[in-house]
DRENSE-257863 format. One record per residue (C-alpha): residue in one letter; x, y, z; residue number from 1. Coordinates in nm, 3 decimals, decimal comma. Each point is the difference from the previous one (the first is absolute). Layout:
<rs>
R   resn        c1        c2        c3   resi
R      a         X         Y         Z    NUM
...
</rs>
This chain:
<rs>
R   resn        c1        c2        c3   resi
R      m    -0,935    -2,205    -0,994      1
R      n    -0,079    -0,280     0,219      2
R      a    -0,036    -0,009     0,394      3
R      a     0,301    -0,218     0,040      4
R      a     0,216     0,260    -0,198      5
R      n    -0,139     0,286     0,194      6
R      s     0,087    -0,163     0,333      7
R      r     0,367     0,008    -0,069      8
R      d     0,211     0,288     0,128      9
R      p     0,117     0,260    -0,245     10
R      a     0,363    -0,122    -0,004     11
R      t    -0,109    -0,349    -0,108     12
R      e    -0,235     0,145    -0,266     13
R      r     0,279     0,195    -0,147     14
R      a     0,244    -0,291     0,005     15
R      v    -0,241    -0,252    -0,175     16
R      a    -0,138     0,246    -0,247     17
R      d     0,046    -0,084    -0,372     18
R      s    -0,026     0,355    -0,147     19
R      p     0,013     0,254     0,304     20
R      r    -0,026     0,368    -0,058     21
R      r     0,358     0,145     0,084     22
R      v     0,037     0,356     0,129     23
R      g     0,371     0,158     0,043     24
R      f     0,070     0,233     0,283     25
R      i     0,327     0,212     0,012     26
R      i     0,069     0,115     0,368     27
R      p     0,285     0,185     0,156     28
R      s     0,269    -0,233     0,094     29
R      s    -0,035     0,082     0,375     30
R      n    -0,376    -0,089     0,004     31
R      r    -0,073    -0,297     0,213     32
R      r    -0,382     0,025     0,050     33
R      f    -0,153    -0,022    -0,349     34
R      e     0,135    -0,334    -0,110     35
R      p    -0,153    -0,207     0,281     36
R      e    -0,326     0,203    -0,017     37
R      a    -0,036    -0,068    -0,387     38
R      a     0,041    -0,359     0,066     39
R      a    -0,256    -0,014     0,268     40
R      f    -0,256     0,244    -0,113     41
R      l    -0,025    -0,039    -0,381     42
R      p    -0,284    -0,238    -0,117     43
R      a     0,093    -0,350    -0,101     44
R      d    -0,021     0,059    -0,365     45
R      v     0,279     0,283    -0,009     46
R      v     0,357    -0,082     0,028     47
R      p     0,230     0,281     0,135     48
R      h     0,355     0,045    -0,138     49
R      i     0,227     0,218     0,184     50
R      a     0,303     0,203    -0,131     51
R      r     0,199     0,228     0,207     52
R      a     0,166     0,341    -0,097     53
R      r     0,234     0,227     0,189     54
R      m    -0,212     0,323    -0,015     55
R      t    -0,042     0,153     0,355     56
R      g     0,182     0,109     0,308     57
R      a     0,386    -0,050    -0,025     58
R      s    -0,056    -0,177    -0,332     59
R      k    -0,148     0,293    -0,166     60
R      a     0,192     0,123    -0,302     61
R      a    -0,031     0,246    -0,290     62
R      p    -0,356    -0,032    -0,166     63
R      e     0,156    -0,163    -0,326     64
R      v     0,175    -0,261     0,201     65
R      v    -0,302    -0,091     0,212     66
R      l    -0,218    -0,013    -0,316     67
R      e     0,252    -0,258    -0,162     68
R      r    -0,019    -0,212     0,325     69
R      i    -0,381     0,015    -0,018     70
R      l    -0,017    -0,098    -0,371     71
R      d     0,257    -0,290     0,044     72
R      a    -0,235    -0,132     0,272     73
R      a    -0,306     0,046    -0,206     74
R      r     0,182    -0,187    -0,285     75
R      c     0,063    -0,300     0,232     76
R      l    -0,359    -0,009     0,103     77
R      a    -0,100    -0,011    -0,371     78
R      d     0,232    -0,296    -0,048     79
R      a    -0,230    -0,170     0,252     80
R      r    -0,294     0,084    -0,214     81
R      c    -0,164     0,227     0,258     82
R      e    -0,301     0,176    -0,172     83
R      l     0,028     0,297     0,217     84
R      v     0,309     0,167     0,147     85
R      f    -0,058     0,209     0,306     86
R      l     0,270     0,237     0,112     87
R      h    -0,090    -0,013     0,387     88
R      c     0,166     0,291     0,172     89
R      t    -0,242     0,257     0,113     90
R      a     0,253     0,276     0,088     91
R      h     0,179    -0,037    -0,342     92
R      s    -0,332    -0,009    -0,182     93
R      t    -0,143     0,313     0,155     94
R      e     0,320     0,191     0,004     95
R      l    -0,026    -0,003    -0,381     96
R      g    -0,345     0,151    -0,006     97
R      p    -0,286    -0,128    -0,208     98
R      k     0,180     0,093    -0,337     99
R      g     0,330    -0,159     0,103    100
R      e    -0,160    -0,320     0,126    101
R      l    -0,188    -0,033    -0,332    102
R      e     0,331     0,051    -0,187    103
R      l     0,160    -0,263     0,197    104
R      l    -0,277    -0,244    -0,063    105
R      d     0,030     0,077    -0,377    106
R      a     0,363    -0,089     0,020    107
R      i    -0,066    -0,325     0,179    108
R      r    -0,268    -0,099    -0,258    109
R      e     0,252     0,078    -0,290    110
R      a     0,264    -0,196     0,173    111
R      t    -0,206    -0,297     0,074    112
R      g    -0,316    -0,028    -0,224    113
R      s    -0,192    -0,038     0,325    114
R      k    -0,265     0,193     0,180    115
R      a     0,161     0,235     0,253    116
R      a    -0,142     0,153     0,329    117
R      a     0,141     0,180     0,316    118
R      p    -0,128     0,111     0,345    119
R      g    -0,123     0,342    -0,093    120
R      l    -0,211    -0,149    -0,268    121
R      a    -0,144    -0,265     0,222    122
R      i    -0,075     0,220     0,281    123
R      r    -0,185     0,244    -0,238    124
R      a    -0,194    -0,298    -0,124    125
R      a    -0,080    -0,112     0,357    126
R      l    -0,111     0,351     0,098    127
R      t    -0,217     0,024    -0,311    128
R      a    -0,157    -0,322     0,076    129
R      l    -0,069     0,103     0,343    130
R      q    -0,142     0,326    -0,135    131
R      a     0,239     0,179     0,243    132
R      k     0,080     0,362    -0,111    133
R      t     0,166     0,111     0,321    134
R      v     0,266    -0,191     0,201    135
R      a     0,208     0,000     0,312    136
R      v     0,349    -0,099    -0,059    137
R      v     0,220    -0,201     0,259    138
R      t     0,353    -0,105    -0,085    139
R      p     0,305    -0,139     0,183    140
R      y     0,205     0,254    -0,224    141
R      d     0,167     0,321     0,085    142
R      t    -0,167     0,336    -0,067    143
R      e     0,164     0,041    -0,368    144
R      t    -0,105    -0,336    -0,121    145
R      t    -0,351     0,033     0,141    146
R      e    -0,050     0,361    -0,158    147
R      a     0,099    -0,172    -0,343    148
R      e    -0,289    -0,237     0,060    149
R      v    -0,233     0,271     0,084    150
R      r     0,107     0,191    -0,314    151
R      y    -0,067    -0,317    -0,205    152
R      l    -0,357    -0,035     0,128    153
R      e    -0,089     0,360    -0,038    154
R      a     0,132    -0,017    -0,361    155
R      c    -0,257    -0,268    -0,041    156
R      e    -0,270     0,242     0,134    157
R      i    -0,031    -0,214     0,332    158
R      a    -0,026     0,231     0,280    159
R      v     0,213    -0,074     0,309    160
R      a    -0,184     0,089     0,340    161
R      h     0,275    -0,103     0,233    162
R      v     0,371    -0,118     0,003    163
R      h     0,196    -0,191     0,258    164
R      a     0,353    -0,088    -0,083    165
R      f     0,153    -0,229     0,266    166
R      d     0,368     0,031    -0,110    167
R      l     0,089    -0,352     0,097    168
R      a     0,383    -0,060    -0,012    169
R      g     0,025    -0,165    -0,356    170
R      s    -0,082    -0,325    -0,160    171
R      d     0,078    -0,227     0,299    172
R      a    -0,228     0,204     0,226    173
R      f    -0,271    -0,003    -0,272    174
R      c    -0,026    -0,395    -0,032    175
R      s     0,061    -0,056     0,371    176
R      t    -0,259     0,224     0,157    177
R      p    -0,294    -0,221     0,103    178
R      a    -0,339     0,043    -0,154    179
R      t    -0,147     0,103     0,337    180
R      f     0,215     0,313    -0,030    181
R      w    -0,221     0,103    -0,323    182
R      r    -0,312    -0,106     0,187    183
R      d     0,064     0,212     0,294    184
R      a     0,134     0,289    -0,227    185
R      l    -0,325     0,011    -0,207    186
R      a    -0,205    -0,019     0,315    187
R      a     0,177     0,293     0,145    188
R      d    -0,062     0,200    -0,322    189
R      r    -0,359    -0,110    -0,038    190
R      e    -0,136     0,353     0,069    191
R      h     0,204     0,136    -0,283    192
R      f    -0,136    -0,236    -0,260    193
R      l    -0,353     0,146     0,033    194
R      k     0,030     0,200    -0,320    195
R      a     0,162    -0,269    -0,185    196
R      d    -0,177    -0,276    -0,203    197
R      a     0,286    -0,240     0,051    198
R      v     0,342    -0,040     0,162    199
R      l     0,311    -0,080    -0,208    200
R      l     0,254    -0,186     0,198    201
R      s     0,302     0,011    -0,214    202
R      c     0,311    -0,195    -0,061    203
R      a     0,058    -0,345    -0,133    204
R      n     0,247    -0,114     0,282    205
R      i    -0,237     0,066     0,302    206
R      r    -0,171    -0,290     0,185    207
R      c    -0,372     0,052    -0,002    208
R      l    -0,185    -0,232    -0,239    209
R      e    -0,074    -0,287     0,230    210
R      s    -0,172     0,238     0,240    211
R      l    -0,175     0,200    -0,256    212
R      d    -0,352    -0,041     0,148    213
R      t     0,114     0,112     0,345    214
R      i     0,186     0,309    -0,139    215
R      e    -0,301     0,089    -0,219    216
R      a    -0,233    -0,021     0,310    217
R      a     0,245     0,213     0,205    218
R      a     0,017     0,268    -0,280    219
R      g    -0,394    -0,002    -0,040    220
R      r     0,048     0,056    -0,377    221
R      p     0,116    -0,237    -0,308    222
R      v     0,377    -0,035     0,012    223
R      v     0,190    -0,052    -0,313    224
R      t     0,358    -0,128     0,037    225
R      s     0,288    -0,030    -0,252    226
R      n     0,006    -0,374     0,006    227
R      q    -0,383    -0,045     0,016    228
R      a    -0,030     0,222    -0,311    229
R      a     0,267    -0,176    -0,186    230
R      l    -0,131    -0,351     0,071    231
R      w    -0,354     0,109    -0,073    232
R      f     0,088     0,170    -0,331    233
R      a     0,219    -0,293    -0,100    234
R      a    -0,249    -0,265     0,065    235
R      k    -0,276     0,186    -0,172    236
R      a     0,212     0,086    -0,308    237
R      a     0,077    -0,376    -0,021    238
R      a    -0,375    -0,063     0,017    239
R      t     0,013    -0,242     0,289    240
R      s    -0,284    -0,241     0,045    241
R      y     0,034     0,010     0,371    242
R      a    -0,151     0,235     0,255    243
R      l     0,240     0,242     0,172    244
R      s    -0,102    -0,053     0,361    245
R      q     0,282     0,143     0,187    246
R      l     0,059     0,344    -0,143    247
R      g    -0,238     0,219     0,220    248
R      c    -0,199     0,249    -0,161    249
R      l     0,120    -0,102    -0,343    250
R      s    -0,093    -0,386     0,048    251
R      q    -0,344     0,042    -0,208    252
R      v     0,087     0,286    -0,212    253
R      p     0,041    -0,018    -0,384    254
R      l     0,283     0,165    -0,178    255
R      p    -0,115     0,324    -0,164    256
R      l    -0,005    -0,054    -0,384    257
R      a     0,201     0,335    -0,037    258
</rs>
């Protein structure tokens, strides 16, 4: 790729690409953080397509109803020729457990013919790539949702050294809380991270990605976030030809073969 092409911003690169790599993300209908971050932080040769499904909070329904909503959204992304369909809701993914998450991904693959991924899978890949066997978990969730996430990690043989659930007041609070809140929160918890190899700052609807470097500096440990892991995993799975320069500790890390 020539220097002139590399000088363009990612949005322009995607707009003029003849044969872009297309990645589809299914997000909860209330999520307002991920869509602009995908557009801003994915490399120029990967086009994000977003579908929404009602799956969390007041929209949560019986499992079979939520499953059909997810599969319908996945089929829509397959119509757009997305080579990877990524179900991007950390709480939903980890609540299912590793076995349930894989069963859901199998259902998406069967419904679409596309590759499928989810946050639990991407987070596990990120921690493996960072050689992190022990994590500290920080979430905006309530205790019940956070405990489900801890159970997911422990089922994957990832030790949890510290947990802090902030119990913010739902989706609106998740996405409107400034990134400085998470920087200060991780700085305050820093002494608890000494026994952890990395910090997992979970939730696809929190604002932190644009300040990831300062958040990592405050934590004193590599920080993996839901959106960072999802974008890193999707870009690597799509075999991007661009460097991932804005994804903190994952910027230069390859996707594990497993």
